C-alpha positions in Angstrom: 0.0 0.0 0.0 1.3 3.5 -0.9 1.1 6.4 1.4 -0.4 9.7 0.3 3.0 11.3 0.1 4.3 8.5 -2.1 1.3 8.9 -4.5 1.8 12.7 -4.6 5.5 12.3 -5.3 4.8 9.8 -8.2 2.1 12.2 -9.7 4.5 15.2 -9.4 7.3 13.2 -11.0 5.0 12.2 -14.0 3.8 15.8 -14.4 7.4 17.1 -14.4 8.5 14.5 -17.0 5.7 15.5 -19.4 6.3 19.2 -18.8 9.9 18.8 -19.6 9.2 16.7 -22.7 6.5 19.0 -24.1 7.4 22.5 -22.7 3.9 22.8 -21.3 3.1 24.2 -17.9 2.4 22.1 -14.9 -1.4 22.5 -15.3 -1.3 21.8 -19.0 0.7 18.7 -18.4 -1.8 17.4 -15.9 -4.6 17.9 -18.5 -2.6 16.0 -21.0 -1.9 13.1 -18.6 -5.5 13.0 -17.5 -6.7 13.0 -21.2 -4.5 10.0 -21.9 -5.3 8.2 -18.6 -1.7 8.8 -17.4 -0.2 6.9 -20.3 3.1 8.5 -21.1 3.6 6.2 -24.1 0.4 7.4 -25.7 1.4 11.0 -25.0 4.8 10.5 -26.6 3.4 8.9 -29.7 0.7 11.6 -30.2 3.0 14.5 -29.2 5.8 13.6 -31.7 3.3 12.7 -34.4 1.4 16.0 -34.4 1.6 18.2 -31.3 -0.6 20.9 -32.7 -3.4 18.5 -33.4 -3.0 17.0 -29.9 -3.2 20.5 -28.3 -6.3 21.2 -30.3 -7.8 17.8 -29.4 -7.6 18.5 -25.7 -8.6 22.1 -26.0 -5.2 23.7 -25.2 -4.6 25.3 -28.6 -7.6 27.6 -28.3 -6.6 28.7 -24.9 -3.0 29.4 -26.0 -4.2 31.5 -28.9 -6.3 33.6 -26.6 -3.3 34.6 -24.5 
């Protein structure tokens, strides 16, 4: 059984890895992970195939354009 601290550490580690890979913010990386059910393999495949399409698919492209 994992402690709450261990789970939080694991989540944070995953978010940091995706953030570093994609250049997205912490919050954007969480959205990406949740969209793909925390599958980094799926994220990698989609991100390197067409990151713009992926951003649009999860609704981040529109938000980025508004800024």
